[in-house]
C-alpha positions in Angstrom: -55.1 -94.7 -186.8 -58.1 -96.0 -184.7 -58.6 -99.7 -184.3 -61.9 -101.0 -182.7 -62.8 -104.4 -181.3 -65.1 -106.3 -183.7 -68.6 -107.2 -182.6 -67.7 -110.9 -182.5 -64.9 -110.2 -180.0 -62.2 -112.2 -182.0 -60.6 -109.6 -184.2 -60.2 -105.9 -184.9 -61.4 -103.7 -187.8 -60.8 -100.1 -188.9 -63.1 -97.4 -187.5 -65.7 -96.0 -189.9 -63.4 -93.2 -190.9 -61.3 -95.7 -192.7 -63.9 -98.2 -193.9 -64.5 -96.3 -197.1 -61.0 -97.2 -198.2 -61.9 -100.9 -198.2 -65.0 -100.6 -200.4 -62.9 -99.6 -203.4 -61.3 -103.1 -203.8 -63.1 -105.5 -201.6 -64.6 -106.3 -198.2 -63.3 -105.0 -194.9 -60.4 -107.3 -194.1 -60.2 -109.4 -191.0 -57.5 -108.0 -188.7 -56.5 -110.1 -185.7 -55.8 -108.1 -182.5 -52.9 -110.2 -181.4 -50.4 -108.8 -183.9 -46.8 -108.0 -183.1 -46.4 -104.4 -182.1 -44.5 -103.4 -185.2 -47.4 -104.7 -187.4 -50.4 -103.4 -185.3 -51.5 -101.0 -188.0 -53.2 -101.1 -191.4 -51.8 -99.2 -194.3 -53.8 -96.4 -195.9 -54.4 -98.5 -199.0 -56.1 -101.9 -198.5 -55.9 -104.5 -201.3 -58.7 -106.8 -202.3 -57.3 -109.6 -200.1 -56.3 -108.5 -196.7 -52.6 -108.8 -195.8 -53.7 -110.9 -192.8 -55.7 -113.4 -194.9 -54.0 -116.4 -196.3 -55.6 -117.9 -199.4 -54.1 -120.6 -201.7 -51.5 -118.8 -203.8 -48.2 -120.5 -204.8 -49.7 -123.8 -205.7 -48.4 -126.5 -208.1 -51.3 -126.2 -210.4 -50.9 -122.4 -210.7 -47.2 -122.8 -211.5 -47.9 -125.6 -214.1 -50.7 -123.7 -215.8 -48.6 -120.5 -215.8 -45.6 -122.3 -217.2 -47.8 -123.7 -220.0 -49.1 -120.2 -220.8 -45.6 -118.9 -220.7 -44.5 -121.4 -223.4 -47.6 -120.8 -225.6 -47.6 -117.0 -225.4 -43.8 -116.9 -225.6 -43.9 -118.8 -228.9 -46.9 -116.8 -230.2 -45.1 -113.5 -229.4 -42.1 -114.6 -231.4 -44.2 -115.6 -234.3 -46.4 -112.4 -234.4 -43.6 -110.0 -233.4 -41.2 -111.1 -236.1 -44.0 -110.8 -238.7 -45.8 -107.6 -237.5 -43.0 -105.8 -235.7 -45.5 -105.4 -232.8 -46.3 -107.4 -229.6 -49.5 -107.5 -227.6 -49.7 -107.8 -223.8 -50.6 -111.4 -222.7 -51.5 -110.8 -219.0 -55.2 -110.2 -219.5 -55.9 -113.2 -221.9 -53.9 -115.4 -219.5 -55.9 -114.2 -216.5 -59.2 -114.7 -218.4 -58.2 -118.3 -219.4 -56.8 -119.1 -216.0 -60.0 -118.1 -214.2 -62.1 -120.5 -216.3 -59.6 -123.4 -216.4 -58.9 -123.5 -212.7 -62.7 -123.4 -212.0 -63.0 -126.7 -213.9 -60.5 -128.3 -211.4 -62.3 -127.0 -208.4 -62.5 -123.7 -206.5 -59.6 -121.4 -207.1 -58.4 -118.3 -205.4 -57.7 -114.9 -206.9 -54.1 -115.2 -205.7 -53.7 -118.5 -207.6 -54.9 -116.9 -210.8 -52.5 -114.1 -210.2 -49.6 -116.5 -210.0 -50.7 -118.1 -213.3 -50.7 -114.7 -215.1 -47.5 -113.6 -213.5 -45.7 -116.8 -214.5 -47.2 -116.9 -218.0 -46.7 -113.2 -218.8 -42.9 -113.7 -218.4 -42.9 -115.6 -221.7 -44.4 -112.7 -223.7 -42.0 -110.1 -222.2 -38.9 -112.2 -222.7 -39.9 -113.0 -226.3 -40.4 -109.3 -227.0 -36.9 -108.4 -225.9 -35.4 -111.4 -227.8 -37.0 -110.7 -231.2 -36.2 -107.0 -231.1 -32.4 -107.7 -230.9 -31.0 -111.2 -231.3 -32.1 -111.8 -234.9 -29.6 -109.0 -235.8 -26.9 -111.6 -235.5 -28.4 -113.1 -238.7 -28.2 -109.7 -240.5 -24.6 -109.4 -239.4 -23.8 -112.7 -241.0 -23.7 -115.0 -237.9 -25.8 -118.0 -237.1 -28.5 -118.0 -234.4 -27.5 -120.7 -231.9 -30.1 -122.0 -229.5 -27.7 -122.0 -226.5 -26.9 -118.3 -227.1 -30.6 -117.3 -227.3 -31.4 -119.4 -224.2 -28.6 -117.9 -222.1 -29.1 -114.3 -223.1 -32.8 -114.6 -222.6 -32.2 -116.1 -219.2 -29.6 -113.5 -218.1 -31.7 -110.6 -219.4 -34.9 -111.9 -217.9 -33.4 -112.5 -214.5 -31.8 -109.1 -214.4 -35.2 -107.5 -215.1 -36.7 -109.4 -212.1 -33.8 -108.9 -209.7 -33.4 -105.2 -210.3 -37.1 -104.7 -209.7 -37.0 -106.2 -206.2 -35.4 -103.1 -204.5 -37.5 -100.8 -206.7 -40.9 -102.3 -205.9 -41.5 -100.5 -202.6 -40.8 -97.1 -204.1 -42.5 -97.5 -207.5 -45.5 -99.7 -206.6 -46.2 -98.8 -202.9 -44.9 -95.3 -202.2 -46.0 -93.9 -205.6 -49.2 -95.8 -205.8 -51.2 -92.7 -206.5 -48.7 -91.3 -209.0 -47.8 -94.4 -211.1 -51.0 -96.0 -212.4 -49.5 -98.9 -214.4 -52.5 -99.1 -216.7 -52.1 -102.8 -217.9 -51.5 -104.0 -214.3 -54.5 -102.1 -213.0 -56.7 -103.5 -215.8 -55.4 -107.1 -215.1 -56.3 -106.6 -211.4 -59.8 -105.6 -212.5 -60.2 -108.8 -214.5 -59.0 -111.0 -211.6 -61.3 -109.2 -209.1 -64.3 -109.5 -211.5 -63.5 -113.2 -212.0 -63.3 -113.8 -208.2 -66.7 -112.2 -207.9 -68.2 -114.6 -210.4 -67.6 -112.8 -213.8 -66.9 -115.0 -216.8 -65.1 -113.7 -219.9 -63.3 -116.8 -221.3 -66.1 -117.8 -223.7 -65.3 -114.8 -225.9 -61.6 -115.6 -226.0 -62.4 -119.2 -226.9 -64.7 -118.1 -229.7 -61.9 -116.1 -231.2 -59.5 -119.0 -230.7 -61.7 -121.5 -232.4 -62.8 -119.5 -235.4 -59.4 -118.0 -235.9 -57.8 -121.5 -235.8 -60.2 -122.9 -238.4 -59.6 -119.9 -240.6 -55.8 -120.2 -240.3 -55.7 -123.9 -241.2 -57.4 -123.1 -244.5 -55.6 -119.8 -245.2 -52.0 -120.6 -244.2 -49.5 -121.4 -247.1 -47.9 -124.2 -245.1 -51.2 -125.9 -244.1 -54.3 -126.4 -246.3 -53.6 -123.3 -248.5 -57.2 -123.4 -249.8 -57.0 -119.8 -251.0 -54.1 -117.3 -251.4 -52.7 -116.2 -248.0 -51.7 -112.8 -249.5 -54.0 -111.3 -252.2 -51.8 -109.1 -254.3 -52.4 -106.3 -256.9 -49.6 -104.5 -258.7 -50.8 -101.5 -260.6 -49.3 -100.6 -264.0 -51.5 -98.2 -266.0 -51.0 -97.2 -269.6 -47.9 -96.9 -271.8 -46.2 -94.6 -269.2 -46.4 -97.4 -266.6 -48.1 -95.2 -264.1 -47.8 -96.5 -260.5 -45.5 -99.3 -261.6 -43.3 -100.4 -258.7 -46.2 -100.1 -256.3 -48.2 -103.0 -254.8 -51.3 -103.4 -252.7 -51.4 -106.6 -250.8 -52.7 -107.9 -247.5 -51.4 -110.8 -245.4 -54.9 -111.8 -244.5 -54.2 -113.5 -241.1 -56.3 -113.4 -237.9 -53.4 -112.2 -235.8 -53.0 -109.0 -237.8 -56.7 -108.4 -237.6 -56.7 -108.9 -233.8 -53.6 -106.7 -233.3 -55.2 -103.9 -235.4 -58.4 -104.1 -233.3 -56.6 -103.9 -230.0 -54.3 -101.0 -230.9 -57.2 -99.1 -232.2 -57.9 -97.1 -235.4 -55.6 -94.2 -234.6 -52.4 -96.3 -234.1 -53.4 -98.8 -236.9 -54.0 -95.9 -239.2 -50.7 -94.3 -238.4 -48.9 -97.6 -239.1 -50.7 -98.0 -242.4 -49.9 -94.4 -243.4 -46.2 -95.3 -243.2 -46.9 -98.3 -245.5 -48.8 -96.1 -247.9 -45.8 -93.7 -248.1 -43.3 -96.4 -248.8 -45.3 -98.7 -251.1 -47.6 -96.3 -252.9 -45.5 -93.1 -253.1 -41.7 -93.8 -252.8 -41.6 -97.1 -254.6 -43.4 -95.8 -257.7 -41.1 -92.8 -257.6 -38.1 -95.0 -257.5 -39.3 -96.8 -260.6 -40.2 -93.6 -262.4 -36.8 -92.0 -261.9 -34.8 -95.2 -262.2 -36.4 -97.1 -265.1 -34.1 -95.7 -267.7 -30.9 -96.3 -265.8 -29.3 -99.5 -267.1 -27.0 -100.2 -264.2 -27.6 -101.0 -260.5 -27.9 -98.2 -257.9 -26.4 -99.0 -254.5 -27.5 -100.8 -252.4 -29.4 -102.5 -255.2 -27.6 -105.1 -257.2 -29.7 -105.1 -260.4 -31.2 -102.2 -262.4 -34.4 -100.7 -261.0 -36.2 -101.4 -264.2 -35.8 -105.2 -263.5 -37.0 -105.0 -259.9 -40.4 -106.2 -258.7 -42.0 -104.4 -255.7 -40.5 -106.9 -253.2 -37.0 -106.2 -254.5 -37.6 -102.4 -254.4 -38.7 -102.8 -250.8 -35.8 -105.0 -249.7 -33.1 -102.9 -251.5 -34.3 -99.3 -250.8 -37.2 -99.2 -248.4 -35.7 -101.2 -245.6 -32.6 -99.0 -245.2 -34.9 -95.9 -245.3 -37.3 -97.6 -242.8 -34.3 -98.5 -240.5 -33.3 -94.8 -240.4 -36.9 -93.8 -239.6 -37.2 -96.3 -236.8 -33.9 -95.3 -235.3 -34.8 -91.6 -235.5 -38.2 -92.1 -233.9 -36.8 -94.3 -231.2 -34.2 -91.7 -230.3 -36.8 -88.9 -230.4 -39.0 -90.9 -228.0 -36.0 -91.4 -225.7 -35.2 -87.7 -225.7 -38.8 -86.9 -224.9 -38.6 -89.1 -221.8 -35.3 -87.6 -220.5 -37.2 -85.8 -217.7 -38.9 -89.1 -216.7 -35.5 -90.9 -217.0 -33.8 -88.4 -214.8 -36.6 -88.6 -212.2 -36.5 -92.4 -212.3 -32.8 -92.6 -211.6 -32.7 -89.9 -208.9 -35.7 -91.3 -207.0 -34.5 -94.9 -207.5 -31.1 -94.1 -205.9 -32.7 -92.0 -203.2 -35.1 -94.8 -202.3 -32.3 -97.4 -202.1 -30.2 -95.1 -199.8 -33.2 -94.6 -197.5 -34.5 -98.1 -197.4 -31.3 -99.9 -196.4 -33.3 -103.2 -196.6 -35.7 -102.3 -193.8 -38.7 -104.0 -195.3 -41.6 -104.7 -192.9 -41.7 -108.5 -192.9 -44.7 -108.6 -190.6 -47.1 -107.9 -193.5 -47.5 -110.7 -196.1 -48.1 -108.1 -198.8 -44.7 -106.4 -198.0 -42.6 -109.6 -198.1 -39.9 -109.2 -200.9 -37.0 -111.4 -201.7 -33.9 -110.1 -199.7 -31.3 -107.8 -201.1 -28.7 -110.5 -200.7 -30.5 -112.4 -203.5 -30.3 -109.3 -205.7 -26.6 -108.7 -205.0 -25.6 -112.4 -205.2 -27.7 -113.0 -208.3 -26.2 -110.0 -210.1 -22.7 -111.2 -209.4 -23.6 -114.7 -210.5 -25.1 -113.4 -213.8 -22.0 -111.4 -214.6 -19.9 -114.6 -214.0 -22.2 -116.7 -216.1 -22.2 -114.1 -218.9 -18.4 -113.9 -218.9 -17.8 -117.6 -218.9 -20.3 -118.1 -221.7 -18.7 -115.4 -223.9 -15.2 -116.6 -223.1 -15.7 -120.3 -223.7 -18.5 -120.3 -226.3 -18.2 -117.2 -228.4 -20.3 -116.5 -231.5 -18.8 -118.7 -234.2 -16.1 -116.7 -236.0 -16.3 -113.9 -233.3 -13.8 -114.6 -230.6 -12.6 -111.3 -229.1 -10.6 -112.1 -226.0 -11.2 -112.1 -222.3 -10.9 -108.3 -221.8 -13.7 -107.6 -224.3 -15.8 -110.4 -222.8 -15.4 -109.0 -219.3 -16.2 -105.5 -220.5 -19.4 -106.8 -222.2 -20.5 -108.7 -219.1 -20.1 -105.6 -216.9 -21.8 -103.3 -219.5 -24.8 -105.7 -219.4 -25.3 -105.1 -215.7 -24.6 -101.4 -215.8 -26.9 -100.6 -218.7 -29.3 -103.2 -217.4 -29.8 -101.5 -214.0 -30.0 -98.1 -215.7 -32.8 -99.0 -218.1 -34.6 -101.4 -215.8 -35.0 -98.3 -213.5 -36.1 -96.2 -216.4 -38.4 -98.7 -218.0 -40.2 -99.7 -214.8 -41.1 -96.0 -214.1 -42.1 -95.1 -217.6 -44.5 -98.0 -217.9 -46.1 -96.8 -214.7 -46.8 -93.5 -216.4 -47.7 -94.4 -219.9 -48.1 -98.2 -220.1 -45.9 -100.9 -221.5 -47.0 -100.4 -225.1 -45.6 -96.9 -225.2 -42.4 -97.6 -223.4 -39.3 -96.7 -225.6 -37.5 -100.0 -225.1 -36.2 -99.8 -228.7 -34.8 -96.3 -228.0 -33.1 -97.5 -224.9 -31.6 -100.4 -226.8 -30.3 -98.1 -229.5 -28.7 -95.9 -226.9 -27.0 -99.0 -225.4 -25.8 -100.2 -228.8 -24.5 -96.8 -229.7 -22.6 -96.4 -226.4 -21.2 -99.9 -226.7 -20.3 -99.5 -230.3 -18.7 -96.1 -229.6 -16.5 -97.7 -226.9 -15.5 -100.5 -229.3 -14.7 -97.9 -232.0 -12.5 -95.9 -229.7 -10.7 -99.1 -228.7 -10.3 -100.1 -232.4 -12.5 -103.1 -232.0 -14.3 -102.8 -235.4 -14.2 -106.3 -236.8 -17.5 -108.0 -237.5 -16.9 -110.2 -234.4 -17.3 -107.1 -232.2 -20.6 -106.3 -233.9 -21.9 -109.7 -232.6 -20.6 -108.8 -229.1 -22.3 -105.5 -229.1 -25.6 -107.2 -230.1 -25.0 -109.6 -227.2 -24.8 -106.6 -224.8 -27.8 -104.8 -226.4 -29.9 -108.0 -226.5 -29.5 -108.8 -222.8 -30.2 -105.2 -221.8 -33.3 -105.0 -224.1 -34.6 -108.3 -222.6 -34.0 -106.9 -219.1 -35.8 -103.6 -219.9 -38.7 -105.4 -221.6 -39.1 -107.9 -218.7 -38.8 -105.2 -216.0 -41.7 -103.3 -217.6 -44.0 -106.3 -217.5 -42.7 -107.3 -214.1 -43.7 -103.9 -212.8 -47.2 -104.3 -214.2 -47.5 -107.8 -212.6 -46.3 -106.5 -209.2 -48.9 -103.7 -209.5 -51.6 -106.2 -210.1 -50.4 -108.2 -207.1 -50.4 -105.0 -204.9 -53.9 -104.2 -205.8 -55.3 -107.7 -205.2 -53.2 -108.4 -202.1 -50.6 -110.9 -203.5 -47.3 -111.8 -201.8 -44.5 -110.0 -203.6 -41.9 -112.7 -202.7 -44.0 -115.4 -204.3 -44.7 -113.3 -207.4 -40.9 -112.7 -207.8 -40.2 -116.4 -207.5 -43.0 -117.1 -210.0 -41.4 -114.6 -212.4 -38.1 -116.3 -212.1 -39.7 -119.7 -212.9 -41.6 -118.1 -215.8 -38.4 -116.8 -217.3 -36.7 -120.2 -217.1 -39.6 -122.1 -218.7 -40.3 -119.6 -221.5 -36.7 -119.3 -222.6 -36.7 -123.0 -223.5 -39.3 -122.5 -226.3 -38.3 -119.0 -227.5 -35.0 -120.1 -229.0 -36.7 -123.1 -230.6 -39.4 -121.0 -232.1 -36.9 -118.4 -233.4 -34.8 -121.1 -235.1 -37.9 -122.9 -236.4 -39.1 -119.8 -238.1 -35.7 -119.0 -239.6 -35.6 -122.6 -241.0 -39.2 -122.9 -242.0 -39.5 -119.6 -243.8 -36.1 -119.8 -245.6 -35.8 -120.1 -249.3 -33.2 -120.8 -251.9 -33.5 -118.9 -255.2 -31.6 -119.0 -258.4 -29.1 -116.0 -258.6 -26.6 -117.0 -261.3 -23.7 -114.6 -261.4 -20.1 -115.0 -262.4 -17.8 -114.7 -259.4 -14.0 -114.8 -259.0 -13.7 -116.1 -255.5 -9.9 -115.4 -255.4 -10.4 -111.7 -256.2 -10.9 -109.0 -253.5 -14.6 -108.3 -252.8 -15.0 -105.8 -250.0 -18.0 -106.8 -247.8 -18.1 -110.4 -249.1 -16.4 -113.3 -247.3 -16.7 -117.1 -247.2 -18.6 -118.3 -244.1 -17.1 -121.2 -242.3 -19.3 -123.8 -240.6 -22.5 -122.4 -242.1 -25.6 -124.5 -241.1 -26.6 -125.2 -244.7 -29.1 -128.1 -245.0 -27.7 -131.3 -246.5 -30.4 -131.2 -249.2 -32.5 -128.3 -250.3 -34.7 -127.1 -253.1 -33.6 -124.2 -255.3 -36.4 -122.3 -256.9 -36.0 -121.0 -260.5 -37.6 -118.0 -262.1 -40.3 -120.0 -263.7 -41.4 -121.6 -260.3 -39.6 -124.8 -261.0 -37.3 -126.3 -258.4 -34.3 -128.7 -258.3 -32.7 -130.5 -255.4 -29.1 -129.5 -254.5 -26.6 -130.7 -251.9 -24.6 -128.7 -249.4 -21.4 -130.3 -250.5 -21.7 -128.6 -253.9 -21.3 -125.1 -252.5 -19.3 -122.6 -250.5 -21.4 -120.1 -248.5 -20.6 -116.4 -249.1 -21.8 -113.8 -246.6 -22.3 -110.3 -248.0 -22.6 -107.3 -245.7 -22.2 -103.7 -246.9 -21.0 -104.9 -250.4 -21.4 -102.8 -253.5 -21.6 -106.0 -255.6 -24.1 -108.1 -253.7 -27.1 -107.3 -251.6 -26.8 -108.1 -247.9 -27.3 -111.8 -247.3 -25.9 -115.3 -248.0 -25.0 -116.8 -251.4 -24.1 -120.2 -252.6 -20.9 -120.3 -254.7 -20.2 -123.4 -256.8 -16.4 -124.2 -257.2 -17.4 -126.4 -260.1 -18.9 -123.7 -262.3 -17.0 -120.7 -260.8 -20.3 -118.9 -260.3 -22.7 -117.9 -257.6 -25.7 -120.1 -258.3 -28.2 -119.3 -255.6 -29.2 -116.9 -252.9 -29.9 -118.3 -249.5 -32.7 -116.2 -248.1 -33.0 -116.5 -244.4 -36.5 -116.9 -243.0 -36.0 -114.1 -240.5 -35.5 -110.9 -242.4 -37.7 -112.0 -245.4 -40.9 -110.3 -246.2 -42.8 -112.9 -244.2 -40.8 -112.2 -241.0 -39.3 -108.8 -241.5 -38.0 -108.3 -237.9 -37.8 -104.5 -238.3 -36.3 -103.7 -234.9 -33.6 -106.3 -235.2 -32.7 -105.0 -238.7 -32.4 -101.6 -237.1 -30.1 -102.9 -234.5 -27.8 -104.5 -237.1 -27.9 -101.2 -239.1 -26.8 -99.2 -236.1 -24.0 -101.6 -235.2 -22.7 -102.0 -238.8 -23.0 -98.2 -239.4 -20.8 -97.3 -236.4 -18.2 -100.1 -236.6 -17.8 -100.5 -240.4 -18.9 -96.9 -241.2 -20.6 -98.4 -244.3 -24.3 -97.4 -244.7 -26.5 -96.2 -247.6 -26.6 -92.9 -245.7 -28.8 -91.2 -248.4 -31.6 -93.7 -247.7 -31.0 -93.7 -243.9 -31.2 -89.9 -243.7 -34.3 -89.8 -245.9 -36.0 -91.9 -243.2 -34.7 -89.7 -240.5 -36.1 -86.5 -242.1 -39.4 -88.2 -242.9 -39.8 -88.9 -239.2 -38.9 -85.3 -238.3 -41.6 -84.1 -240.7 -44.1 -86.4 -239.0 -43.1 -85.2 -235.6 -43.6 -81.6 -236.7 -47.2 -82.5 -237.7 -47.8 -83.5 -234.1 -48.0 -87.3 -234.8 -46.1 -89.8 -232.7 -43.6 -91.0 -235.2 -42.7 -94.5 -233.9 -45.8 -96.2 -235.2 -45.4 -94.4 -238.5 -41.7 -95.4 -238.8 -42.5 -99.1 -238.1 -45.2 -98.9 -240.8 -42.8 -97.4 -243.3 -40.4 -100.3 -242.8 -42.9 -103.2 -242.8 -44.4 -104.7 -245.9 -47.8 -103.2 -246.9 -49.2 -106.7 -246.6 -48.7 -106.4 -242.9 -49.8 -102.8 -242.4 -52.9 -103.1 -244.5 -54.1 -106.2 -242.6 -53.5 -104.4 -239.3 -55.4 -101.4 -240.6 -58.4 -103.6 -241.4 -58.5 -104.5 -237.7 -58.4 -100.8 -236.7 -61.3 -100.1 -239.1 -63.4 -102.8 -237.4 -62.6 -101.2 -234.1 -63.7 -97.8 -235.4 -67.0 -99.3 -236.7 -67.7 -101.0 -233.4 -67.0 -97.9 -231.4 -69.3 -95.8 -233.6 -72.1 -98.5 -233.3 -71.7 -98.7 -229.5 -71.6 -94.9 -229.1 -75.1 -94.7 -230.7 -76.5 -97.1 -228.1 -74.5 -95.6 -225.2 -72.6 -98.9 -224.6 -69.0 -97.9 -225.6 -66.4 -99.7 -223.6 -62.7 -98.8 -224.0 -61.5 -101.2 -221.3 -59.1 -104.0 -221.8 -61.8 -106.5 -221.0 -64.4 -105.4 -223.6 -65.9 -108.2 -225.7 -64.1 -107.1 -228.8 -60.7 -107.0 -227.1 -61.1 -110.5 -225.7 -62.3 -111.9 -229.0 -59.3 -110.2 -230.8 -57.0 -111.8 -228.2 -58.3 -115.2 -229.2 -57.7 -114.4 -232.9 -54.1 -113.4 -232.1 -53.5 -116.6 -230.1 -55.1 -118.7 -232.9 -53.1 -117.2 -235.7 -49.9 -117.6 -233.7 -50.4 -121.2 -232.5 -51.7 -122.5 -235.8 -49.2 -120.5 -237.8 -46.4 -122.1 -235.7 -47.8 -125.5 -236.6 -47.4 -124.6 -240.3 -43.9 -123.3 -239.7 -43.0 -126.6 -237.9 -44.3 -128.7 -240.8 -42.3 -126.5 -243.3 -39.2 -126.9 -241.2 -39.7 -130.7 -241.1 -40.0 -130.7 -244.9 -36.8 -128.8 -245.2 -34.8 -130.9 -242.8 -36.2 -134.3 -244.0 -36.3 -133.3 -247.7 -39.8 -134.6 -248.0 -43.3 -133.2 -248.6 -46.3 -133.4 -246.3 -49.4 -133.7 -248.6 -52.0 -131.6 -246.8 -52.4 -128.6 -249.2 -55.3 -128.1 -251.5 -54.3 -128.2 -255.2 -53.5 -124.7 -256.5 -56.0 -125.2 -259.3 -59.0 -125.6 -256.8 -61.9 -123.2 -257.4 -61.2 -121.3 -254.1 -57.6 -120.3 -255.1 -58.3 -116.7 -256.2 -57.5 -113.4 -254.6 -61.1 -112.4 -254.5 -61.9 -115.5 -252.4 -59.1 -114.5 -250.0 -60.5 -111.0 -249.6 -64.0 -112.3 -249.0 -62.9 -114.8 -246.4 -60.9 -112.1 -244.6 -63.9 -109.9 -244.7 -66.0 -112.7 -243.2 -63.5 -113.0 -240.3 -63.6 -109.3 -239.8 -67.4 -109.4 -239.7 -67.2 -112.1 -236.9 -65.0 -109.7 -235.0 -67.5 -106.9 -235.5 -70.4 -109.1 -234.4 -68.8 -110.5 -231.3 -67.4 -107.1 -230.3 -71.0 -105.7 -230.3 -72.6 -108.7 -228.5 -72.6 -108.2 -224.7 -71.1 -110.9 -222.6 -73.2 -112.9 -220.3 -72.3 -112.5 -216.6 
């Protein structure tokens, strides 16, 4: 490579044969001539900021702002992900907001803004892994402890970062032309445009402001000015045509924004799954079951007495779990060639490198391998000590199983971090089969436990612990790869990014567990479920739960919408899992009356926070260890997915839609329709923009953030009411003139029009 003396005599620059390389990302970098011999070269690819240029990067304000965004977007991801079963990348909204906020406090560098998005994005990726797995503990009959969520999120998050350190040179640098990392590249484009003077934040703030105002009036736990979920249940003629079906929409800004970002094709596929479940299968269930006067497993009351929500919870959810499991495994099978290549190239790279990183270049400065090895050993020790001395309540399994679980976390963690980081480079984070990898981990772990005879419910909790940590590691490694790609393109220091990621993991895990528990408490309900029960008789699948965290006082809702205050001391908590007598869940048995008096409906797992992936994980574990599943429904979901795959449609979106409430899928579909209308309008004017930083995508990101943040305020108020046994009088009276389904539809349509308007309106430079 030729190096010439600059005209000013104080530095060197590439000859003209190489100058074209620099124009792709930025100006020709300043290259001092007095470099050490081993660094007297310039790599073929030149980032936006030269390796020899030192701009402010790892600053206190960047870390503080990034930590703040990690907390906010971590909480929002938990809220939206549990409700919608989907998560949306946070790096671009964080970058956009960071550019504008740091400008207010003085001149900022592109490297500072990159540290902000790197630190903040950790919250979203950790939260994704947590909500896909750890709520399964609830479905298996165990409590969600804050300390458990915190530690597993911390261990999984750090594994995702540590194992990416030795892989960075191969995946990000050596395969720069092969692995595109689409989200990371898009984020780099945002940061570069912002450094050159572009401004996008106003569009995000518009969405944030309008979405927040709308949510305050729409949310059931805030003003509740109009119904949050307009609902129509068809029932035509004496033959009760379509009875059992329901058309409803959870008219929230976050669902509208999610639908817009994922686009009409994916949103339509998700809604198609909802249509099949709610408008085809559920009416068929009622049609064939209305004359049967006894319950059909897994239902506990006759089908003729069920409303649509009960049909969904009893029959659609097991079918949907089978569909999601099948689609996740199919996705995993399709990526086997990629997985094989990822593993072989990863091991080959590690053998070749031997830690010979070129420390002369700032942009090639990684954390040393001693940190990776020492950190991995420390995490195994931490995991073992935690499982040994603070097991899941009622789930102590002994030191051998705990040690095996700790080692499995690291083994499976390294395997799927390698796989995930390569897959996201090819197809992006949104298409990465993290759920399929987690299912594979759970199936392998559960199979080992089954062979060893470890089939008690306690071992199900231990398997979820292994799968949860691995899922978090795989999820975080995918986003870590995208962040490192962004840093590579703009000229960031890898070592500082890796430290920022560690800090982001620590900070975000603090709020993720709090949000998860707040949602479980805030959305929980107690409903009358009077049933005679002989607690001394044998009831397979039903057992008393010791030390259940039942509130001291709570309201039990009756069938006629009345409620009465009850006390925890009156009841024994029963946990049902795989019972032929009771649907899965928790029940309150009164020793005084000798009856089950109420059902304790957990917030997570309810229609408002379905947590489909976590339900799937619990189904897989329970099916293998207890060998009790409604196999007819599960296999129905499997073969529906196979049919969809044969039609040439990617089945994972369809499967998730078949599991979720139609209230969720219809609202998401509305966002997809708006995106379709915007694309058609812009095509006619030749202005169509499919990039991640289009006006519509930024406005939609603001809607998602608004819905999540304000929604969490409502959940916090509801949780406070539950714990303090009081009422916060902020809601409009239900008899107000706005409280009609038509008003809810019109308001949601108005919000959708605002998205259509701002998506078509060009941004000012």
